[in-house]
N, C-alpha and C positions, 0 to 999 in steps of 0.2 A: 522588667517587669518579669516578675516569675508566674509559670502558666498556673500554679496551682496555691492557694492558700494552707500552709501549715495550721494555723489556729484553726480553720473549720472546715477543713477538709472540704474544699467546696471546689467546683472545675470552672478550666475554661474552655470553651470546645469554640472553634471556628467551625463558620455554614459558606456553602458555594452554591450556586444555584444557576439553572439555567432563565438566562436573558436580563441578569440584574446583580448589583454589587455583592461581594462576598463581605461578610460580618461576622461581630461576634459576641460570641453571650458568656459573662463572667457569673459567678456565684452562683454556677448550680449545685445544685445539690445531687451526689451519688445517687440515690435512692427514688428518685425522679424517676416517673415513667414516661415512656414514648409519646403518651398522647398529652401530656402538660407539657414536654417538652415542644409539640407541634404548637401548643400553644404560646409558649413565653416566643416563639420564632416569628410566630405570626402578629407579634405584635410590634416588630423591629420596624422602626422607617424606612429597612433596607430590601424589607420584605414583601415583596404582592402575593405570595400566594395564603388563602384562605387554610389556616387549620386543619377544615374536615375536607382539603383536598392535597392535602399535605401529604408526600411519602419520602421519610427520611434514608439516604444508606448508607452502610459506615462498611467500606472495606470490601465493594461489592455486594452487601447483602440489605435485602432492606430489614429494617426492624419493625417488629410487630404495635401497635399500641399498647400490649399489657406488660411489655418488657420492661423492667426497668436500666437503668443505665450500668447501673455498679453489677447487674447479674450478665451485659453485656459485654463488660469489660472493658468499657469507654475510659478511656484512661485522660487526663486532663492535658489540652493540649490537641486533643485530637479531631479530624477533619470531618465534618458529613456531606452531605449532598443531598439537598432540598430539590426534587422534583414533584410538580404541579399533577397529580390526577384527575381522574374522572368527577365531577361532580354529583354524591351519592344520594340516591331517592329520597333519604328523610335526611335533607340537610335543613329545616328547618328548627327537628328536634335537634338536630346535633350543636347548631348552632348555638341555640336554649342554654344547652347542655353546659356548653365552653364560655359559655356567658355567665352562669349562675357560678362557676369552680372560676373565675378570673378575681374574686375578691379576695379570695385565701390562697393566691400562687404569692412565692418568693419575689422579691429586686430581683431583675437585672441589668444591667447596662450594657450598652451594645456600646464596640468600637469597629470603624470601618477601615479596612485593610486596599492594600494598591495590590493586589492582586487579581488577571484576569476573570471573568467570568467562565465557569465549567461548563462541558457541552452534557447534553443528556446522556444518562448511563444504557450506551448500547454496543454491543460489543463491539471491539474493532475488524472488520472484513478480513482482513489481514490474517486473522485467527493467531494473534499475541497474544490473547488474554488480557491485553488493558481495552480503555474502552474506546470508540472512537469519536468522532468530530463530525457535525452535519456537513462544518463548510467544507472537509476533504471528503467528501464521500462516504463516510463512515469510516475510515481509516485512522488511528493515532499518528500524528505526525511521525515517529520512526517510518511506519509500513510506509506513509505517504509516500516519505523522499524515495524510501528505495521504489517502489513502484514506477516515479520519474524520474529517479536515476535508470532505470531497468528498459524507460519509456525512450529514453532519449539515448540510449545506449542501441536499442534496436534499430530506434532511427538513423543512426548514424552509419552502422552496419549495412544497413538498404541501403541506400545512399554510396558507401563503397562498394558496392554490392557492383548498383546500376553503371557508377562508372567506370569499372574496370569493365563489365559488360561491354559500354560506348567506347574504350580507347580499344576492347580484340576485333570490334568492329567493323574501326577504324582502318587500324594495320592490315586486317586482311580487303578491306575495300582498294589500300594504298600498293599491296603486296598485286591482288590483282588487278591493277591499272600497269605496274612498272611489267609485267611478265609478257614474253611473247606467245604469241596465240600457235598455235601448230592449227596450219592450214590442213596439213597430208596425215589424213591419220594412218592412213595405209602404210606409213616408210618411220625407223625409227628413229625417234627425237635426238638418239646420242649418233650413230653411224651413219642413217639416212639411207640403211638398209631397209629393201620391199618385205614388208611381213603382212599385209594380205589380212587375213581372217584371224594368222597364230596371234597376232599384235598382243600385246600384255596391258591395257591403264593404270598406270600406280596411282597412289593417291594423290602425287602430286598433280597427276590433270594432262600427262604428257602418254604416249606411246611407245612401247620400246619391242625390241627384239627380244629372243629365247635369252643373246650375251647381255643384253645392260637391263633387263629387267625390275633386278634387285637394286634397291635404294643407294649401296654403297659404288654399285659401275655406272650409276647417274650420276651422282653427287645430288641425290634427290634433298631436295628443301623442303618437304612437310615435315611439320614439328609433332615426331612422334609422341617423345615422350609429353606435351601439352595437352595431345588430344588423350591421352593413357589415364594422365593425371584428372582429367575432368571424368574421364570414367569411372575409375576408382572413388572420385567423391560424390558423382551421383548418386551410386551403387551402396555405396556406403556413410549415409550423413550423420552429421555429426550428433550425439547425445547429452543436453545437458544436465545434471543431476542437481536437482533444488540443492539450496544450503542449509543444510540440517542444523544447524548451530546457531542459523537464525531462530530458529521455530520451536528450539528445543525452552 
């Protein structure tokens, strides 16, 4: 079925609304005002929003009651978003006016679609320019998916870091349990020479004379490389830049 009639140049418009089923209005004249379109939409069995409380959005912008469909360049087959607004103070007068105009309206038939209901027109919290969804904390589906993936990645990284730290602690405990203890700190651990107060304590935990105080002289088992890497990593934290291409 064609979205517009070539004979009478009428429009076919699709409507989405919060908390209701989408529907379609056919045989809509381009010179119709937005106020008249609201009245036609409110008469659909699938629309529960009164015309006086109805707000219509097209491409993210609210249409004014005085606008016409042709002036706003709304083509046949376009999709409009219906949102329920607050009830105006002069609701009774507006309702009476709408009822008087009902006798002069053109006929419009409705057809249902299987599309899911749209969310309220709230900007996405991710700043991508699309509308957010209340079910996903006002994020659009794309930004919500990226947020969850980022949280999952951070969780996995934290768990991996904790596991590595636990392994380091276990290794240090095992190493300390297997190593012999130097009971006499007044003698060199390598040659046994009496050193007294001139002894040098190495990072491996043992005391040495001036000849064996260097790591290569007593086959030191202290892991200097790992310790220096840890210091460098602590002094130079990794800075992750934002993905600018996703925000373009």
